[in-house]
BAMAR-221150 format. One line per 8 residues: number of its first residue (from 1); their letters; for each residue x, y, z of N, C-alpha, C, CB. Coordinates in pm, whole numbers, plus 50000, padded with zeros to 5 digits. Each point is the difference from the previous one (the first is absolute). Glycine has a CB too. Layout:
<nupas>
NUM = a = X,Y,Z,X,Y,Z,X,Y,Z,X,Y,Z ~ ...
</nupas>
This chain:
<nupas>
1 = mknkiyid = 88459,88291,90464,50017,50079,49820,50116,50003,49967,49844,50159,50002 ~ 50201,49789,49887,50156,50028,49953,50007,50149,49934,50048,49727,49941 ~ 50064,50314,50062,50070,50118,49931,50046,49981,49877,50062,50065,50190 ~ 49872,50028,49676,50040,49929,49896,50135,50082,49968,49752,49909,49916 ~ 50320,50018,50026,50155,50057,49964,50004,50033,49850,50124,49846,50182 ~ 49935,50279,49783,49991,50043,49873,50152,50004,49943,49772,50133,50053 ~ 50275,49777,49849,50115,50007,49982,50016,50078,49865,50038,49795,50147 ~ 50091,50287,49806,50010,50064,49876,49969,49909,49906,50155,50149,50067
9 = nsrfmelv = 49750,49911,49810,49974,49902,49925,50110,49929,49916,49800,50114,50014 ~ 50301,49940,49946,50102,49950,49911,50068,49898,50101,50036,50224,49834 ~ 49962,49786,50321,50089,49884,50048,49918,49895,50025,50166,50132,50098 ~ 49679,49912,49915,49930,49892,50011,49988,49905,49880,49897,50135,50160 ~ 50100,49933,49719,50012,49904,49875,50099,49937,49994,49896,50113,49888 ~ 50222,49927,50147,50138,49935,49994,49987,49884,50093,50138,50217,49952 ~ 49819,49809,50170,50012,49878,50097,49910,49902,49926,50036,50128,50239 ~ 49806,49892,49729,49922,49864,49950,50082,49960,49858,49731,50073,50107
17 = sdlatqit = 50310,50009,49824,50054,49971,49861,50134,49904,50035,49907,50252,49875 ~ 50190,49767,50208,50096,49957,50060,49951,49835,50048,50084,50274,50065 ~ 49828,49721,50007,49926,49847,50079,49971,49948,49862,49855,50066,50260 ~ 50062,49991,49645,49934,49909,49904,50108,49972,49913,49765,50085,50012 ~ 50319,49980,49941,50093,49960,49914,50082,49882,50061,50000,50235,49902 ~ 50040,49785,50230,50079,49867,50065,49926,49899,49998,50120,50107,50144 ~ 49747,49870,49887,49928,49874,49983,49978,49963,49852,49887,50046,50220 ~ 50115,50031,49706,49972,50007,49844,50116,49907,49916,49892,50267,50030
25 = emnygaet = 50250,49811,50057,50114,49917,49965,50006,49853,50045,50107,50210,50005 ~ 49864,49766,50122,50000,49874,50073,49911,49906,49933,50048,50111,50210 ~ 49839,49963,49740,49893,49885,49950,50056,49951,49835,49756,50131,50157 ~ 50292,49997,49785,50042,49946,49847,50121,49951,49967,49870,50144,49937 ~ 50247,49936,50131,50134,49974,49996,50049,50039,49879,49981,49832,50145 ~ 50075,50093,49801,50070,50046,49835,49899,50045,49909,50177,49823,50001 ~ 49714,50148,50039,49893,50005,49903,49911,50139,50028,49997,49721,49987 ~ 50072,50361,50102,49933,50119,50047,49980,50089,49923,50070,49965,50167
33 = ygqssevg = 50080,50089,49758,50011,50093,49920,50058,49984,49819,50022,50092,50265 ~ 49948,49968,49660,50026,50002,49865,50019,50109,49920,49901,49836,50031 ~ 50151,50168,49881,50026,50128,49917,49858,50057,49936,50253,49907,49937 ~ 49769,50238,50054,49856,50046,49962,49994,49968,49858,49972,50193,50170 ~ 49914,49814,49762,49981,49955,49834,49952,50144,49968,49914,49710,49982 ~ 50074,50402,50091,49980,50134,49944,50141,50056,49906,49828,50047,50230 ~ 50152,49987,49652,50089,50052,49920,50109,50077,50029,49837,49975,49904 ~ 50282,50031,50127,50072,50084,50057,50015,49973,50145,49938,50146,49829
41 = qehvmmfq = 49999,49775,50256,50019,49969,50114,50045,49840,50015,49839,50200,50051 ~ 50191,49745,49869,50069,49880,50037,50090,49970,50092,49958,49996,49829 ~ 50114,50098,50197,50131,50004,50084,49915,49987,50122,50196,50157,49868 ~ 49691,49911,50193,49927,49987,50117,49949,49893,50051,49967,50169,49946 ~ 50055,49778,50187,49982,49885,50034,49834,50083,50069,50308,49834,50033 ~ 49588,50040,49956,49874,50006,50105,49945,49866,50014,49931,50235,49939 ~ 49940,49785,50129,49947,49863,50066,49959,49919,49856,49887,50108,50266 ~ 50113,49778,49739,49925,49930,49913,49846,49985,50012,50207,49901,49988
49 = eeaqdyfn = 49709,50095,49933,49883,50042,49996,49942,49934,50130,49994,50037,49738 ~ 50005,49796,50297,49944,49977,50107,50057,50016,50133,49907,49882,49852 ~ 50198,50168,50125,50076,50044,50139,49962,50151,50016,50218,49831,49976 ~ 49767,50268,49918,49911,50130,50029,49863,49963,50068,50103,50119,49788 ~ 49817,49786,50158,49875,49991,50078,50009,49989,50142,49916,49906,49818 ~ 50181,49957,50203,50014,49978,50132,50055,50097,50094,50010,49804,49914 ~ 50096,50285,50029,50035,50118,50060,49890,50096,50053,50186,49969,49857 ~ 49703,50053,50049,49887,50086,49994,49918,49978,50135,49996,49992,49733
57 = ekydeyeg = 49965,49848,50245,49938,49946,50103,50071,49993,50147,49897,49885,49808 ~ 50225,50120,50169,50063,49993,50176,49984,50178,50041,50245,49753,49974 ~ 49794,50307,49919,50023,50136,50042,49847,50043,50068,50205,50058,49791 ~ 49669,49911,50154,49901,50026,50033,49976,49966,50170,49948,49974,49733 ~ 50082,49862,50247,49998,49947,50135,50056,50050,50131,49993,49845,49859 ~ 50162,50201,50117,50057,50061,50076,49973,50143,50058,50116,49845,49897 ~ 49823,50224,49963,49944,50139,50067,49886,50001,50086,50074,50094,49814 ~ 49842,49767,50127,49869,49984,50094,50029,49957,50159,49871,49921,49773
65 = lfnnfevy = 50252,50016,50229,50055,49931,50125,50037,50107,50093,50091,49798,49879 ~ 49985,50323,50090,50026,50107,50035,49893,50095,50061,50161,49946,49845 ~ 49743,50051,50067,49864,50086,50023,49933,49927,50120,49956,50075,49735 ~ 50026,49788,50257,49960,49944,50101,50044,50034,50148,49979,49854,49822 ~ 50171,50149,50173,50064,50042,50102,50050,50172,50052,50049,49748,49927 ~ 49825,50295,49993,50008,50172,49996,50112,50076,49963,49868,49981,50163 ~ 50194,49962,49767,50107,50048,49900,49947,50057,49853,50150,49817,50120 ~ 49879,50297,49857,49955,50040,49871,50100,50109,49945,49751,49945,50062
73 = ssnegtpk = 50228,50045,49799,50065,50097,49934,49954,50149,50027,50035,49819,49838 ~ 50066,50261,50150,49934,50151,50030,49926,50055,49925,50153,50043,50088 ~ 49823,49909,49765,49916,50027,49936,49851,49933,49992,50209,50067,49920 ~ 49772,49877,50203,49866,49959,50030,49895,50069,50030,50105,49864,50050 ~ 49954,50284,49942,49870,50119,50035,50019,50006,50160,49787,49935,49791 ~ 50348,50097,50258,50006,50025,50131,49956,50120,50025,50159,49863,50026 ~ 49753,50219,50059,49937,50106,50045,50115,50125,49961,49844,49852,50200 ~ 50265,50140,49846,50084,50085,49977,50028,50042,49871,50064,49923,50180
81 = kqsdvike = 49949,49972,49742,50023,50003,49828,49875,50048,49935,50159,49794,49993 ~ 49698,50184,50040,49931,50031,49973,49950,50162,50057,50003,49738,49953 ~ 50029,50303,50135,50001,50132,50057,50081,50116,49912,49981,49869,50230 ~ 50136,50079,49736,50136,50060,49938,49915,50025,49845,50253,49843,50153 ~ 49681,50049,49786,49971,50036,49860,49877,50074,50017,50108,49803,49882 ~ 49792,50206,50205,49910,50087,50017,50046,50145,50027,49879,49808,50066 ~ 50200,50185,50016,50062,50166,50004,50061,50036,49880,50058,49994,50233 ~ 50029,49925,49697,50061,50068,49867,49906,50026,49896,50201,49889,50038
89 = lwselqtl = 49676,50028,49946,49907,49998,49904,49897,50153,50045,50021,49681,49962 ~ 49952,50311,50171,49928,50135,50076,50077,50108,49912,49957,49913,50284 ~ 50140,50096,49763,50113,50125,49990,49993,50034,49816,50208,49898,50250 ~ 49785,50007,49676,50042,50018,49857,49839,50044,49949,50240,49795,49969 ~ 49676,50169,50108,49846,50040,49968,49978,50150,50055,49905,49737,50027 ~ 50145,50292,50055,49973,50145,50077,50098,50076,49890,49960,49939,50307 ~ 50176,50041,49660,50052,50071,49925,49930,50026,49861,50184,49926,50134 ~ 49747,49976,49813,49932,50015,49864,49861,50058,50027,50126,49799,49893
97 = krilidey = 49838,50187,50216,49879,50108,50025,50038,50123,50004,49888,49864,50119 ~ 50208,50176,49949,50031,50153,50004,50047,50048,49872,50063,49988,50233 ~ 50006,49942,49685,50033,50049,49859,49863,50011,49941,50239,49887,49968 ~ 49662,50014,50041,49879,50051,49937,49932,50101,50065,49981,49803,49916 ~ 50029,50234,50173,49927,50102,50075,50047,50150,49959,49976,49823,50198 ~ 50172,50164,49806,50062,50103,49983,50026,50040,49837,50088,49941,50243 ~ 49938,49972,49658,50037,50022,49867,49875,49982,49892,50241,49919,50078 ~ 49654,49982,49984,49898,49965,49903,49851,50001,50083,50189,49844,49850
105 = plqwrdiq = 49797,50282,50170,49882,50016,50118,49871,49955,49929,50107,50217,50134 ~ 49889,49779,49734,49876,49953,49906,49971,49879,50021,50047,50130,49834 ~ 50078,49790,50132,50002,49864,49989,49952,49904,50170,50218,50070,49772 ~ 49856,50022,50320,49961,49975,50118,49853,50011,50017,50216,50066,50065 ~ 49747,50059,49927,49825,50014,50008,49930,49872,49922,50008,50289,49988 ~ 50037,49674,49907,49920,49908,49907,50026,49866,50076,50029,50133,49753 ~ 50093,49831,50310,50030,49872,50051,49917,50021,50168,50276,49948,49828 ~ 49696,50145,50232,49887,50021,50128,49887,49964,49963,50087,50177,50092
113 = tklppcvq = 49864,49869,49783,49839,49978,49999,49981,49886,49972,49934,50189,49938 ~ 50147,49708,49992,49988,49870,49971,50034,49880,50121,50052,50108,49762 ~ 49997,49982,50378,50007,49889,50110,49895,50000,50085,50220,50008,49999 ~ 49759,49872,50076,49886,49977,50074,49998,50152,50081,50015,49700,50019 ~ 49881,50321,50063,49990,50128,50085,50089,49968,50131,49745,50070,49911 ~ 50277,49799,50127,50077,49960,50128,50133,50039,49980,49863,49811,50055 ~ 50177,50182,49828,50138,50009,49931,50056,50145,49985,49935,49792,49870 ~ 49997,50303,50080,49993,50097,49948,50066,50108,50127,49790,49904,49817
121 = qe = 50308,50160,50118,50064,50091,50090,50031,50158,49969,50089,49780,50056 ~ 49960,50312,49991,50023,50137,49964,49866,50045,49907,50283,49968,50010
</nupas>
């Protein structure tokens, strides 16, 4: 069984994007880039429409290839990241609960009567 490798999301995206850009540039050459058609952004160079579509396909292909080798973005839901989010949300919920109990006891009782019995507390 392979160990999964998680790379910081921004670094993972940069790696995949750089690879997809290089192959797009090799495939389209001088036709890769063109000026933006957006008003006020004419000085900005961007992928031509066909090159952008090709880049998107290659990006997905390379991302899938890395995933096949058990290399993932850290945003792929690592248990550590999920745990951190749950802890943060739980702390916020407990703070809100404490405020309700202390400062709005009537509203807290009203909320309690609407909760299913298995969730009711205090």
